[in-house]
ROTOR-983508 format. One record per residue (C-alpha): residue number from 0; residue in one letter; chain; x, y, z. Coordinates in Angstrom, 3 decimals. Layout:
BEGIN
num|residuo|cadena|c1|c2|c3
NUM|A|A|X|Y|Z
...
***
This chain:
BEGIN
num|residuo|cadena|c1|c2|c3
0|M|A|0.000|0.000|0.000
1|A|A|2.857|2.348|0.835
2|T|A|4.427|1.723|-2.563
3|R|A|1.136|2.413|-4.324
4|Q|A|0.711|5.653|-2.406
5|A|A|4.303|6.681|-3.096
6|L|A|3.815|6.086|-6.811
7|K|A|0.592|8.056|-6.869
8|N|A|2.231|10.928|-5.008
9|K|A|5.250|11.053|-7.300
10|I|A|3.127|11.031|-10.459
11|S|A|0.762|13.634|-9.022
12|S|A|3.612|15.889|-7.966
13|I|A|5.237|15.784|-11.396
14|I|A|1.976|16.480|-13.218
15|D|A|1.037|19.296|-10.840
16|S|A|4.383|20.915|-11.603
17|M|A|3.600|20.658|-15.333
18|E|A|0.140|22.253|-15.130
19|D|A|1.097|25.539|-16.800
20|E|A|2.833|23.674|-19.626
21|I|A|-0.135|21.351|-20.143
22|I|A|-2.665|24.184|-20.288
23|S|A|-0.444|26.286|-22.551
24|F|A|-0.198|23.365|-24.962
25|I|A|-3.965|22.841|-25.001
26|Q|A|-4.431|26.548|-25.681
27|K|A|-2.056|26.305|-28.623
28|V|A|-3.909|23.424|-30.293
29|V|A|-7.328|24.983|-29.585
30|Q|A|-6.126|28.222|-31.180
31|T|A|-5.146|26.240|-34.288
32|S|A|-8.243|25.496|-36.359
33|S|A|-8.535|21.870|-37.461
34|L|A|-11.838|21.604|-39.287
35|P|A|-12.565|18.433|-41.285
36|G|A|-10.187|18.189|-44.214
37|E|A|-7.891|20.861|-42.720
38|E|A|-6.217|19.048|-39.850
39|K|A|-2.556|19.296|-40.897
40|D|A|-1.548|22.526|-39.092
41|A|A|-2.733|21.208|-35.744
42|Q|A|-1.172|17.820|-36.421
43|D|A|2.180|19.513|-37.001
44|I|A|1.988|20.787|-33.406
45|I|A|1.233|17.282|-32.118
46|A|A|4.067|15.744|-34.153
47|S|A|6.536|18.311|-32.851
48|K|A|5.578|17.603|-29.233
49|L|A|5.863|13.840|-29.674
50|S|A|9.276|14.308|-31.247
51|E|A|10.339|16.333|-28.182
52|L|A|9.469|13.251|-26.118
53|N|A|11.807|11.159|-28.301
54|L|A|9.023|8.915|-29.521
55|E|A|9.244|7.251|-32.910
56|V|A|6.961|9.616|-34.817
57|D|A|5.148|8.643|-37.998
58|V|A|3.288|11.399|-39.860
59|T|A|1.089|9.612|-42.375
60|P|A|-1.011|11.298|-45.068
61|L|A|-4.496|9.851|-45.349
62|R|A|-5.160|8.363|-48.771
63|L|A|-8.639|7.748|-50.100
64|D|A|-7.497|4.916|-52.362
65|E|A|-6.144|2.969|-49.355
66|I|A|-9.371|2.946|-47.345
67|K|A|-12.299|3.433|-49.730
68|E|A|-12.900|-0.307|-50.225
69|H|A|-12.956|-1.084|-46.507
70|P|A|-16.446|-1.999|-45.206
71|A|A|-16.153|0.600|-42.413
72|F|A|-15.244|3.473|-44.729
73|C|A|-17.532|6.508|-44.738
74|D|A|-17.066|9.008|-47.552
75|D|A|-17.462|12.395|-45.904
76|G|A|-16.727|14.335|-49.081
77|F|A|-13.853|16.360|-47.624
78|P|A|-10.511|16.565|-49.477
79|F|A|-7.620|14.448|-48.255
80|N|A|-4.679|16.657|-49.249
81|K|A|-4.438|18.313|-45.784
82|R|A|-5.317|15.247|-43.754
83|V|A|-2.619|13.427|-41.824
84|N|A|-2.368|11.098|-38.869
85|V|A|0.373|11.395|-36.265
86|V|A|1.452|8.265|-34.388
87|G|A|4.165|8.332|-31.755
88|R|A|5.553|5.019|-30.550
89|W|A|7.122|4.803|-27.104
90|M|A|9.021|1.602|-27.657
91|G|A|8.795|-1.037|-24.961
92|T|A|12.096|-2.294|-23.578
93|K|A|10.910|-5.897|-23.323
94|D|A|13.458|-6.275|-20.515
95|S|A|12.891|-9.725|-18.999
96|S|A|15.191|-8.914|-16.070
97|I|A|12.658|-6.437|-14.648
98|T|A|10.234|-8.042|-12.236
99|V|A|6.658|-6.805|-12.339
100|D|A|3.679|-7.643|-10.159
101|E|A|1.316|-8.470|-13.000
102|N|A|1.167|-9.204|-16.698
103|V|A|2.111|-6.318|-18.948
104|Y|A|0.584|-5.300|-22.253
105|S|A|0.845|-2.798|-25.077
106|L|A|-1.524|0.170|-25.251
107|I|A|-2.979|2.585|-27.786
108|L|A|-3.920|6.086|-26.614
109|N|A|-6.155|7.492|-29.331
110|G|A|-7.712|10.900|-29.888
111|H|A|-8.981|12.946|-32.805
112|I|A|-7.639|16.368|-33.733
113|D|A|-10.522|17.402|-36.022
114|V|A|-13.311|19.611|-34.727
115|V|A|-16.768|20.559|-35.950
116|P|A|-17.423|24.074|-37.317
117|P|A|-18.131|26.707|-34.637
118|G|A|-21.389|27.906|-36.225
119|N|A|-22.359|31.542|-35.823
120|E|A|-19.269|33.031|-34.175
121|E|A|-21.262|36.056|-33.007
122|L|A|-22.983|33.792|-30.476
123|W|A|-19.666|33.051|-28.759
124|D|A|-18.503|35.255|-25.884
125|E|A|-14.992|35.113|-27.353
126|S|A|-13.570|33.824|-30.622
127|P|A|-14.074|30.039|-30.955
128|W|A|-10.299|29.856|-31.376
129|S|A|-9.397|32.007|-28.356
130|G|A|-8.311|29.342|-25.875
131|K|A|-9.377|31.802|-23.188
132|I|A|-9.069|30.772|-19.547
133|K|A|-11.693|31.952|-17.079
134|D|A|-12.812|30.594|-13.704
135|G|A|-10.781|27.416|-14.047
136|K|A|-12.074|26.626|-17.525
137|L|A|-10.429|26.737|-20.942
138|Y|A|-12.719|27.832|-23.779
139|G|A|-12.697|27.208|-27.517
140|R|A|-13.835|24.880|-30.252
141|G|A|-12.334|21.464|-29.586
142|A|A|-11.438|22.214|-25.963
143|A|A|-13.684|19.389|-24.717
144|D|A|-14.018|17.422|-27.952
145|M|A|-11.264|16.505|-27.747
146|K|A|-8.001|18.418|-27.815
147|A|A|-7.727|18.479|-24.037
148|G|A|-8.215|14.717|-23.827
149|L|A|-5.624|14.195|-26.540
150|S|A|-3.194|16.375|-24.594
151|T|A|-3.690|14.477|-21.331
152|A|A|-2.234|11.337|-22.879
153|I|A|0.760|13.202|-24.314
154|F|A|1.620|14.716|-20.942
155|A|A|0.963|11.453|-19.113
156|I|A|3.801|10.037|-21.203
157|K|A|5.999|13.045|-20.460
158|A|A|5.343|12.736|-16.723
159|L|A|6.362|9.074|-16.736
160|Q|A|9.530|9.915|-18.620
161|K|A|10.391|12.517|-15.973
162|L|A|9.773|9.818|-13.370
163|G|A|12.317|7.579|-15.101
164|F|A|9.762|5.014|-16.222
165|K|A|10.433|2.859|-19.285
166|P|A|7.565|0.684|-20.521
167|L|A|8.111|-3.004|-21.155
168|R|A|5.528|-2.958|-23.933
169|D|A|4.842|-0.365|-26.621
170|V|A|2.714|2.707|-25.971
171|L|A|1.201|4.153|-29.152
172|M|A|0.040|7.772|-29.050
173|E|A|-2.372|8.261|-31.983
174|S|A|-3.640|11.677|-33.049
175|V|A|-6.066|11.033|-35.882
176|A|A|-7.964|13.082|-38.439
177|G|A|-11.526|12.691|-39.657
178|E|A|-13.252|11.188|-36.629
179|E|A|-16.140|13.651|-36.629
180|T|A|-17.147|12.696|-40.149
181|G|A|-16.692|8.934|-40.168
182|G|A|-13.376|7.808|-38.728
183|C|A|-11.043|7.803|-41.731
184|G|A|-8.050|8.528|-39.495
185|T|A|-8.393|5.628|-37.068
186|L|A|-9.427|3.359|-39.933
187|T|A|-6.141|4.258|-41.644
188|T|A|-4.124|3.312|-38.549
189|I|A|-5.860|-0.078|-38.453
190|I|A|-5.271|-0.730|-42.141
191|K|A|-1.603|0.203|-41.718
192|G|A|-1.238|-2.373|-38.970
193|Y|A|-0.973|-0.324|-35.787
194|C|A|-2.226|-2.559|-33.000
195|A|A|-1.990|-3.182|-29.270
196|D|A|-3.532|-5.278|-26.531
197|A|A|-5.995|-2.509|-25.623
198|A|A|-6.924|1.054|-26.505
199|I|A|-8.157|4.075|-24.584
200|I|A|-9.852|6.886|-26.518
201|M|A|-9.789|10.108|-24.508
202|E|A|-13.278|11.295|-25.453
203|P|A|-15.049|13.664|-23.014
204|T|A|-16.700|11.165|-20.647
205|Q|A|-16.394|13.107|-17.349
206|L|A|-13.900|10.422|-16.284
207|K|A|-16.507|7.701|-16.663
208|I|A|-15.323|4.460|-18.257
209|C|A|-17.393|3.815|-21.368
210|P|A|-16.971|0.382|-22.988
211|V|A|-20.121|0.529|-25.132
212|Q|A|-21.294|2.942|-27.812
213|S|A|-24.452|3.192|-29.845
214|G|A|-24.264|3.577|-33.596
215|A|A|-25.548|6.388|-35.782
216|L|A|-26.545|6.457|-39.445
217|S|A|-27.104|9.515|-41.614
218|F|A|-30.349|9.385|-43.598
219|K|A|-32.417|11.578|-45.855
220|I|A|-36.079|11.317|-46.781
221|K|A|-37.656|13.001|-49.787
222|V|A|-41.394|13.629|-49.649
223|F|A|-43.380|14.677|-52.727
224|G|A|-46.401|16.928|-53.144
225|R|A|-48.188|18.721|-56.004
226|S|A|-47.493|22.410|-56.479
227|I|A|-50.051|25.074|-57.276
228|H|A|-50.566|28.757|-56.524
229|A|A|-51.241|29.250|-52.837
230|C|A|-54.598|30.874|-53.618
231|M|A|-55.706|27.443|-54.864
232|K|A|-54.145|25.526|-51.971
233|N|A|-56.950|22.971|-51.735
234|K|A|-56.188|21.854|-55.308
235|G|A|-52.573|21.081|-54.498
236|I|A|-50.736|18.678|-52.172
237|S|A|-48.290|20.153|-49.682
238|A|A|-45.113|18.091|-49.286
239|I|A|-44.575|19.814|-45.950
240|E|A|-47.943|18.712|-44.600
241|K|A|-47.445|15.168|-45.891
242|F|A|-44.073|15.026|-44.170
243|Y|A|-45.784|15.329|-40.789
244|I|A|-47.257|11.864|-41.353
245|I|A|-43.742|10.487|-41.699
246|F|A|-42.445|12.676|-38.871
247|N|A|-45.013|11.337|-36.407
248|A|A|-44.431|7.734|-37.454
249|I|A|-40.668|7.986|-36.923
250|N|A|-41.064|9.671|-33.543
251|E|A|-43.337|6.827|-32.469
252|L|A|-40.785|4.349|-33.807
253|E|A|-38.064|5.944|-31.671
254|K|A|-40.249|5.607|-28.570
255|Q|A|-41.132|1.959|-29.204
256|R|A|-37.563|0.980|-30.008
257|H|A|-36.410|2.301|-26.650
258|L|A|-39.238|0.647|-24.741
259|N|A|-38.173|-2.698|-26.227
260|Y|A|-34.441|-2.335|-25.460
261|K|A|-32.726|-2.754|-22.100
262|N|A|-29.126|-2.000|-21.175
263|S|A|-28.074|-1.197|-17.609
264|L|A|-25.045|0.824|-18.773
265|Y|A|-27.329|3.601|-20.005
266|E|A|-28.637|6.050|-17.439
267|D|A|-31.602|7.211|-19.536
268|P|A|-33.418|4.206|-21.037
269|M|A|-35.234|6.488|-23.490
270|N|A|-32.060|8.037|-24.894
271|I|A|-29.801|5.221|-26.098
272|A|A|-30.178|5.358|-29.869
273|P|A|-32.027|8.632|-30.568
274|I|A|-33.447|9.598|-33.960
275|N|A|-33.013|13.230|-34.893
276|F|A|-34.220|15.354|-37.807
277|G|A|-31.351|17.768|-38.346
278|T|A|-32.155|19.778|-41.475
279|I|A|-35.291|20.343|-43.516
280|N|A|-35.783|22.032|-46.873
281|G|A|-39.106|22.329|-48.628
282|G|A|-40.734|24.461|-51.280
283|S|A|-39.363|27.066|-53.635
284|W|A|-41.654|30.067|-53.103
285|H|A|-43.680|31.400|-50.192
286|S|A|-46.850|31.688|-52.262
287|T|A|-46.638|28.244|-53.833
288|V|A|-47.808|24.942|-52.387
289|P|A|-44.531|22.983|-52.012
290|D|A|-44.140|19.950|-54.226
291|E|A|-41.022|18.559|-52.564
292|L|A|-39.429|18.352|-49.133
293|L|A|-36.032|16.930|-48.168
294|V|A|-35.191|16.144|-44.555
295|K|A|-31.839|14.870|-43.311
296|G|A|-31.282|13.242|-39.959
297|R|A|-29.438|10.894|-37.687
298|Y|A|-30.763|7.423|-36.931
299|G|A|-29.519|5.722|-33.754
300|I|A|-28.451|2.071|-33.782
301|F|A|-28.578|0.102|-30.533
302|P|A|-25.539|-1.786|-29.235
303|G|A|-25.778|-5.292|-30.677
304|E|A|-28.037|-4.209|-33.537
305|S|A|-26.773|-4.577|-37.089
306|I|A|-26.792|-1.655|-39.482
307|E|A|-28.819|-3.709|-41.951
308|D|A|-31.543|-4.450|-39.391
309|G|A|-31.646|-0.818|-38.276
310|K|A|-32.033|0.455|-41.823
311|R|A|-34.752|-2.073|-42.558
312|V|A|-36.813|-0.917|-39.572
313|L|A|-36.752|2.758|-40.611
314|E|A|-37.501|1.988|-44.252
315|Q|A|-40.407|-0.241|-43.270
316|T|A|-41.778|2.416|-40.903
317|V|A|-41.819|5.017|-43.667
318|K|A|-43.418|2.546|-46.086
319|L|A|-46.204|1.577|-43.670
320|A|A|-46.935|5.192|-42.742
321|A|A|-47.162|6.155|-46.432
322|A|A|-49.489|3.235|-47.150
323|K|A|-52.107|4.769|-44.824
324|D|A|-52.329|7.962|-46.872
325|D|A|-53.839|7.931|-50.389
326|W|A|-51.348|10.486|-51.786
327|L|A|-48.219|9.009|-50.185
328|K|A|-49.281|5.514|-51.164
329|S|A|-49.229|6.548|-54.827
330|N|A|-46.236|8.869|-54.384
331|P|A|-44.044|7.060|-51.839
332|P|A|-41.298|8.929|-49.993
333|I|A|-37.725|7.968|-50.823
334|V|A|-35.330|6.951|-48.024
335|E|A|-31.600|7.143|-48.688
336|W|A|-28.513|6.595|-46.537
337|F|A|-25.449|8.786|-46.904
338|S|A|-22.149|9.975|-45.381
339|G|A|-21.487|8.876|-41.785
340|Q|A|-22.561|5.314|-41.067
341|F|A|-21.350|4.577|-37.528
342|E|A|-21.813|1.023|-36.323
343|P|A|-22.298|0.310|-32.620
344|G|A|-19.393|-1.198|-30.711
345|R|A|-18.701|-2.820|-27.363
346|T|A|-15.920|-4.173|-25.194
347|D|A|-16.587|-7.077|-22.847
348|M|A|-16.868|-5.945|-19.231
349|N|A|-14.367|-8.616|-18.172
350|E|A|-11.524|-7.235|-20.285
351|P|A|-8.427|-6.510|-18.143
352|I|A|-8.088|-2.921|-19.400
353|I|A|-11.352|-2.026|-17.633
354|K|A|-10.086|-3.429|-14.335
355|T|A|-6.703|-1.700|-14.628
356|L|A|-8.183|1.676|-15.565
357|S|A|-10.785|1.365|-12.793
358|N|A|-8.093|0.606|-10.212
359|C|A|-5.994|3.581|-11.301
360|H|A|-9.046|5.856|-11.171
361|M|A|-9.686|4.569|-7.643
362|I|A|-6.095|5.163|-6.535
363|V|A|-6.086|8.769|-7.744
364|L|A|-9.623|9.828|-6.786
365|G|A|-10.423|7.471|-3.936
366|E|A|-13.674|6.272|-5.520
367|Q|A|-14.738|3.732|-8.072
368|P|A|-15.414|5.108|-11.552
369|K|A|-18.845|4.954|-13.068
370|L|A|-19.242|2.620|-16.039
371|E|A|-21.588|3.919|-18.697
372|G|A|-22.597|3.464|-22.304
373|V|A|-22.549|6.420|-24.697
374|T|A|-25.251|7.375|-27.167
375|Y|A|-22.917|8.695|-29.865
376|G|A|-20.752|7.112|-32.531
377|S|A|-17.000|7.054|-31.957
378|D|A|-13.859|5.341|-33.192
379|L|A|-14.317|2.692|-30.488
380|R|A|-16.341|0.635|-32.953
381|L|A|-13.444|0.542|-35.435
382|F|A|-11.086|-0.942|-32.848
383|T|A|-13.595|-3.467|-31.492
384|N|A|-15.258|-4.469|-34.763
385|Y|A|-12.317|-4.465|-37.180
386|A|A|-9.106|-4.755|-35.146
387|N|A|-10.289|-6.972|-32.274
388|I|A|-8.783|-4.523|-29.772
389|P|A|-10.616|-4.083|-26.446
390|T|A|-11.307|-0.351|-26.224
391|V|A|-12.853|2.100|-23.793
392|L|A|-13.679|5.778|-23.917
393|Y|A|-12.249|7.718|-20.977
394|G|A|-11.325|11.359|-20.715
395|P|A|-11.961|14.786|-19.238
396|G|A|-14.894|16.974|-20.225
397|N|A|-18.613|16.631|-20.721
398|V|A|-20.062|15.699|-24.108
399|V|A|-22.855|18.196|-23.365
400|N|A|-20.274|20.916|-24.103
401|A|A|-19.108|19.288|-27.326
402|H|A|-20.259|20.957|-30.570
403|S|A|-21.762|23.777|-28.506
404|V|A|-21.327|27.547|-28.299
405|D|A|-18.678|28.503|-25.714
406|E|A|-17.334|24.952|-25.546
407|F|A|-15.041|24.529|-22.538
408|I|A|-13.022|22.087|-20.469
409|S|A|-12.353|22.116|-16.714
410|I|A|-8.643|22.566|-16.062
411|G|A|-8.891|20.596|-12.824
412|E|A|-10.393|17.630|-14.638
413|V|A|-7.647|17.783|-17.266
414|I|A|-4.952|17.500|-14.596
415|T|A|-6.770|14.654|-12.853
416|A|A|-7.182|12.756|-16.127
417|T|A|-3.479|13.148|-16.878
418|K|A|-2.598|11.591|-13.507
419|I|A|-4.952|8.650|-14.020
420|L|A|-3.703|7.970|-17.546
421|A|A|-0.085|8.119|-16.397
422|L|A|-0.761|5.590|-13.633
423|T|A|-2.668|3.396|-16.088
424|I|A|0.260|3.338|-18.523
425|Y|A|2.569|2.474|-15.616
426|K|A|0.376|-0.416|-14.464
427|W|A|-0.659|-1.704|-17.892
428|C|A|2.630|-1.504|-19.767
429|G|A|4.956|-2.413|-16.913
430|G|A|8.467|-1.171|-16.375
431|G|A|11.031|-0.422|-13.739
432|V|A|11.512|2.736|-11.712
433|R|A|12.843|3.434|-8.239
434|L|A|10.387|5.138|-5.922
***
């Protein structure tokens, strides 16, 4: 127990002394825009930092021709010429003369550098790229999702190096592009053969361990009407009004799907695989009955549900709803699937990485972490479904702040996460150091 406490104290002391450096680095990457398709400038900062840590750094351009035939590929439509991945390898010593208390394994620490657009910048208190610090929080697009989380892993490695720790097994620090729009970055690392015994993705989970994620599919529905001058409205068919038939049917579908699904890892049983209508466009003139409406949305897939089954349910729902209306029956809506198609993913609760991370969380914070499923798509599913790598989401920040105006991260939570990740690397990857 004394040794465990001594280790915790040494790691904590080192990371506390690095706080200004950690926050300054996060500010720098937040201040560097890295929108989809334009990630390279921010990745250059990551690559430089990993080189300072004497890791083996691989800066790899993403190539469409290398991943487009993979079954998990999602074509997000963004150009690839400014998209790169950065992978730093902290090589394990594989020193058999060092005695360790438990088995040791290799580890991937994964995070995405891309961010979503800030929206109307006039709604922000400061520039989305300010990196402003106020009341113990750091503000800016990507602060929570997930440049702070990415930085915690980098500085966890630096802290262990200052401690004199050398891992017995490899630690891979992956900063990837394109996660927000389908996962082309992590998919590229898998195709190129980067692998380990487990992976931690530092998504904003409020330091909850999340081994399960729902899936999410992008869909669009086109509804047809019959146009006519608005003064003769009763002679036309409004596509907007007909859409409400479909709208109500899908909302009822969402409710019934949740009532029929149970999973104790989700706190809200009615918000596991939500269906959302995100954009709607209908009509061409205010004084004309609209003859066409196009809605685009996001369709949630439950953990354990196949994409094919999920699609079939939505398509059948639209078909049955249309069959009850004379106009829609003769002029059926068209359902199409496009862009991001995120499968669900899960890691078995008995995987050792969950136990090790839980123990390290307990050592640092004095309480057991909460285990929870997440309702969003992430790169977890690529590791679990296509690389057979047990993976969890774990990092500072609250997903409620992600993609929002005045996005922020708690500085205190960043420092705590860095300590827990450092201890996890120490325990998981083994190594020798005098305390």
